[in-house]
Each structure stands twice: as structure tokens, then as C-alpha cells.
C-alpha positions in Angstrom: 12.6 36.4 -20.9 9.4 34.4 -20.8 7.8 34.0 -17.4 7.8 30.4 -16.2 4.3 30.9 -14.8 3.1 31.7 -18.3 4.6 28.4 -19.5 2.8 26.5 -16.8 -0.5 28.2 -17.6 0.0 27.4 -21.3 0.8 23.7 -20.6 -2.3 23.4 -18.4 -4.5 25.0 -21.0 -3.3 22.4 -23.6 -3.6 19.5 -21.2 -7.1 20.3 -20.1 -8.3 21.8 -23.4 -10.0 24.6 -21.5 -9.0 28.0 -20.1 -11.6 27.6 -17.4 -10.3 24.2 -16.3 -6.7 25.4 -16.4 -7.6 28.4 -14.4 -9.4 26.3 -11.8 -6.4 24.0 -11.4 -4.0 27.0 -11.0 -6.3 29.3 -9.0 -6.8 31.9 -11.7 -9.9 33.2 -13.4 -10.4 32.4 -17.1 -9.9 36.1 -17.9 -6.5 36.0 -16.3 -5.5 32.8 -18.1 -6.6 34.3 -21.4 -4.6 37.5 -20.7 -1.4 35.5 -19.8 -1.7 33.3 -23.0 -2.1 36.4 -25.1 0.9 38.0 -23.4 3.0 34.8 -24.1 1.9 34.9 -27.8 2.8 38.6 -28.1 6.2 38.0 -26.6 6.9 35.1 -28.9 5.4 36.9 -31.9 3.3 33.9 -33.0 -0.1 32.3 -32.3 0.1 29.2 -30.2 -3.6 28.3 -29.8 -6.5 28.3 -32.2 -9.6 29.3 -30.2 -13.2 28.6 -31.1 -16.4 28.7 -29.1 -16.2 24.9 -28.6 -12.5 24.0 -28.4 -8.9 25.0 -28.1 -6.3 23.4 -30.4 -2.6 23.9 -31.0 -1.2 25.6 -34.0 1.8 24.0 -35.7 4.1 26.4 -33.9 2.1 25.8 -30.7 2.7 22.0 -30.9 6.4 22.4 -31.2 6.5 24.9 -28.4 4.3 22.7 -26.2 6.6 19.7 -26.6 9.6 21.8 -25.5 7.7 23.5 -22.6 6.9 20.0 -21.2 10.6 19.3 -21.1 11.4 22.6 -19.4 8.8 22.1 -16.7 9.8 18.5 -16.2 13.5 19.6 -15.9 12.5 22.2 -13.4 10.7 19.6 -11.3 13.8 17.4 -11.4 16.0 20.3 -10.4 13.8 21.1 -7.4 13.8 17.5 -6.2 17.6 17.3 -6.6 18.3 20.6 -4.7 15.8 19.8 -1.9 17.2 16.3 -1.4 13.7 14.8 -1.8 14.3 12.7 -4.9 12.9 9.7 -3.1 9.9 11.6 -1.7 7.6 12.6 -4.5 4.9 15.2 -4.1 2.1 16.6 -6.2 -0.4 14.6 -8.3 0.0 11.6 -10.6 -2.9 11.0 -13.0 -2.9 7.5 -14.6 -5.2 5.8 -17.1 -5.4 2.0 -17.1 -7.7 -0.8 -18.4 -10.6 -1.6 -16.1 -10.0 -5.2 -15.2 -6.2 -5.0 -15.2 -6.3 -1.9 -13.0 -8.6 -3.5 -10.5 -6.6 -6.7 -10.3 -3.0 -5.7 -10.8 -2.6 -2.0 -10.0 -5.1 -1.2 -7.2 -3.8 -3.9 -4.8 -0.2 -2.6 -5.1 -1.0 1.1 -4.6 -0.7 0.9 -0.9 3.0 0.1 -0.8 3.8 2.8 -3.4 1.7 5.5 -1.7 3.1 4.7 1.8 6.6 5.1 0.4 5.6 8.5 -1.1 2.9 9.9 1.3 2.9 13.3 -0.3 2.1 12.1 -3.8 -1.7 12.0 -4.7 -2.7 9.5 -7.3 -5.7 9.8 -9.6 -6.3 6.3 -11.2 -8.8 6.4 -14.0 -10.0 3.0 -15.2 -11.4 2.7 -18.7 -11.3 0.3 -21.5 -11.0 3.1 -24.1 -7.7 4.5 -25.2 -7.5 7.8 -23.3 -6.2 10.9 -24.9 -3.1 11.3 -22.7 -2.4 14.9 -23.5 -6.0 16.1 -23.8 -7.0 14.2 -20.7 -4.2 15.6 -18.6 -2.7 12.1 -17.9 0.9 11.7 -16.8 0.9 8.2 -18.2 -1.4 5.4 -19.4 -1.1 1.6 -18.9 -2.0 -0.1 -22.1 -2.4 -3.7 -23.3 -1.9 -3.7 -27.0 0.3 -4.1 -30.0 1.5 -0.5 -30.0 2.0 1.3 -33.3 4.2 4.2 -34.1 3.0 7.4 -32.5 4.2 10.6 -30.9 4.0 8.9 -27.5 6.8 7.0 -25.8 6.2 3.5 -24.6 8.1 1.4 -22.1 7.3 -2.4 -22.1 6.5 -3.6 -18.6 5.7 -7.3 -19.2 4.7 -9.7 -21.9 1.0 -10.6 -22.4 -0.1 -14.1 -23.2 -3.6 -14.9 -24.3 -4.6 -18.6 -24.5 -7.6 -20.7 -25.0 -9.1 -22.1 -21.8 -12.2 -23.8 -20.3 -13.2 -25.1 -17.0 -12.6 -28.8 -16.1 -16.3 -29.2 -15.6 -17.0 -28.0 -19.2 -14.3 -30.3 -20.6 -15.6 -33.3 -18.6 -19.1 -32.7 -20.0 -18.2 -31.8 -23.6 -14.8 -33.2 -24.3 -11.6 -31.5 -25.1 -10.9 -30.3 -28.7 -7.9 -31.9 -30.2 -7.7 -29.8 -33.3 -8.4 -26.1 -34.0 -11.2 -27.0 -36.4 -13.0 -28.7 -33.6 -13.7 -25.4 -31.9 -16.7 -25.0 -34.2 -18.2 -28.0 -32.4 -17.9 -26.3 -29.0 -19.5 -23.5 -27.1 -17.2 -20.5 -27.5 -17.3 -17.3 -25.5 -16.1 -14.3 -27.6 -15.9 -11.1 -25.6 -18.2 -9.4 -28.2 -20.5 -11.0 -30.7 -18.2 -10.0 -33.6 -14.9 -10.6 -31.7 -12.1 -12.1 -33.8 -9.6 -14.5 -32.3 -6.2 -14.0 -33.8 -4.0 -16.9 -33.0 -0.6 -18.3 -33.9 -0.1 -22.0 -34.2 2.1 -24.6 -35.9 1.0 -23.5 -39.3 1.3 -19.8 -38.7 -1.2 -17.1 -38.0 -5.0 -17.6 -38.3 -8.1 -15.7 -37.5 -11.4 -17.2 -36.1 -14.7 -15.6 -35.5 -16.3 -17.8 -33.0 -20.1 -17.7 -32.4 -21.6 -18.1 -28.9 -24.9 -18.2 -27.2 -23.8 -15.5 -24.7 -23.6 -12.0 -26.0 -22.1 -9.3 -23.9 -19.9 -6.2 -24.1 -18.2 -7.0 -20.8 -14.9 -8.9 -20.7 -15.4 -9.5 -17.0 -18.7 -11.3 -17.8 -16.9 -13.6 -20.2 -14.3 -14.3 -17.5 -17.0 -15.4 -15.0 -18.7 -17.4 -17.7 -15.7 -19.5 -18.6 -14.9 -20.1 -15.0 -18.6 -21.2 -14.5 -18.3 -23.8 -17.3 -20.2 -22.1 -20.1 -17.7 -22.7 -22.8 -14.2 -22.0 -24.2 -12.7 -18.5 -24.1 -9.5 -16.7 -25.2 -8.2 -15.0 -22.0 -5.0 -13.3 -20.9 -2.9 -15.0 -18.3 -3.0 -11.9 -16.1 -6.8 -12.4 -16.0 -7.0 -16.1 -15.2 -3.5 -16.9 -13.8 -4.9 -18.0 -10.4 -7.6 -20.2 -12.0 -5.0 -21.9 -14.2 -2.8 -22.6 -11.1 -5.7 -24.0 -9.1 -7.0 -26.1 -11.9 -10.4 -24.4 -12.1 -9.4 -23.6 -15.7 -7.5 -25.7 -18.1 -5.6 -24.5 -21.2 -6.9 -26.2 -24.4 -5.2 -26.4 -27.7 -1.9 -25.3 -26.2 -0.2 -25.1 -29.6 -2.3 -22.0 -30.3 -1.9 -18.7 -28.5 -2.4 -15.0 -29.5 0.3 -12.8 -31.0 3.3 -12.3 -28.7 3.6 -8.7 -30.1 0.9 -7.7 -27.6 2.5 -6.4 -24.4 1.7 -4.5 -21.2 3.2 -1.0 -21.6 3.4 2.3 -19.9 2.8 5.1 -22.4 3.5 8.8 -21.8 3.9 11.9 -23.8 7.2 12.3 -25.7 9.4 14.7 -23.9 13.1 15.2 -23.3 12.8 15.0 -19.5 10.5 12.6 -17.8 9.1 13.9 -14.5 10.6 12.0 -11.5 7.2 10.9 -10.2 6.3 9.3 -13.5 9.6 7.5 -13.9 9.4 6.3 -10.3 5.9 4.8 -10.8 6.9 3.2 -14.1 10.0 1.7 -12.4 7.8 0.4 -9.6 5.5 -1.4 -12.0 8.4 -2.8 -14.1 10.0 -4.3 -11.0 6.6 -5.5 -9.7 5.7 -7.4 -12.9 9.1 -8.3 -14.5 9.9 -10.3 -17.6 8.1 -13.2 -16.1 5.1 -11.6 -14.3 3.9 -13.0 -11.0 0.6 -14.2 -12.5 2.6 -16.7 -14.6 5.0 -17.9 -11.9 
């Protein structure tokens, strides 16, 4: 029978992409890790990993084996929680990837309650606007704002995402409010990037605009501050500007036009038969926190 420790070593090598990193995480030398992987391959009679001087990758057999090993390890964790009676008290580490602005505004402020309820669970929250490689980066889950396509990952929808056109009341007082979509070309627009395309849905269906602005930046947060300051019209998510809309600092313009409703806030995690309890618990926490009508729109 295969040693469970060998399975854990194998899973860590795949998730970190390195025998050295896997060994460091588990307290083994790279030589010991290599020996245990070779022992596992000999026992199974097949090669699981392709090794080069630069990287480690899964063979076809290794990929199928890895998917099943994740389920075994997750099921073992579930069993340990059940038998110890600590299903409500998670422990270990939870590594999460999330978009920078959303993570700062809508995850970080709510970590205190979750972590106080589970004081033995350590959280590593990595904020990035790039789509992280969940498996390669060793993430337990990722929070994504996107129109997700089919993949080997599993996604759970946490909340709808609405993006709308908005401007400050000062800007509208000075420049007037556009009454038709074609009038946007007469206004100062604030695309998040110089080549940003605004994809909208309106009374006549879908349309795409490529607005031009005097402010060029690669920072979405700069655009947020610029539209609040009155520099022009921007396309923003309600999770980003909800408070400003409620207070009247920002006003929705051309309300008949919004971005695609197929975009959603989702929790994404590797496909596996058993989801670790700590991952499921955190996803449930966020789903209850946001809900079908998230608090930034109430």
C-alpha cells in the first residue's frame, strides 16, 4: 500500500513546482523528497513527474493521479476534523488569491471576525490583479471577478457584479450630463487603461466603446480617485463606488447602459471530489457576507 506521507510529498511538489520548496514546507531535504517521489513512482510502475533543470511538470498519468490524491488528502482532513469533534475549529493554513482593490475593500475588513472564530487557522492573503495559477502557486482558492470560461477549476458564484457609468456631481454641473450614448465622445472619459474597451448592454443590445481620455494610467485605483475628484466619466463596479453612489459624491449617468451581467464575483478552487473543510468554511463565510444583493448595493 502507498504511504500517505509519500502522497503528501507528491502533492506539495506539484503545488509548489519545486522539490526544494516542498521539502522546506514539510521539513525534508530535497534529496529525501526526490527519493520519496522515486519510491512512489516505482511502487506505481509509472512516471508521475517530468523533471528538467528548470521545472517540474506532471505527466498525463501524474495529472490523473494528482487529481485523485487531492481528494484523498482532503477526505483525510475531513475525517480528522469529524473524529476530533473540531469541525467548527479549523487549523492549518489557508492561502487565498484575490484582486487588489476588492481584497483591500471587501475581504481584509472582514478577516477579523473569521479569524477570531477560527484562531488556529492561519491565512495567507495574496492580492494581485493577475489571474494566479492556483495549483502552481499553492493556493487553496482564488477570488475572481470575471466572466468565467470552462476550465478544470470549480467556481462558486458569490455575488453579482454590476459595472455602471458614473461621474461626480461637480463634473456634471460643470460639463452637463450626457443624454445619449453617442454624447460620451463629447465628454472627458476615464478608461482604466489607454486601450480599455467599455463593453456595455443597452436598449439596443450589446455595444463596445473605446473611450479616449487625457489621463493615462495602469492603475484602476487611480481612475477611482480621478472620477471622484471630478476629472470625468468612468465605468466602475458598484463594489468599488457603492458608498460614493449612496452619498451622492458620484452619480450614475446613462442608466440604461451597464456592463454584461455575466461577470460575477466567484470563488475558484481546484477540481476535486472532496473540498477541504477550511476552504468550504471560508467560501460559505463570504457567500453569506455578500449574498445575492451584496451590502455595497443595499
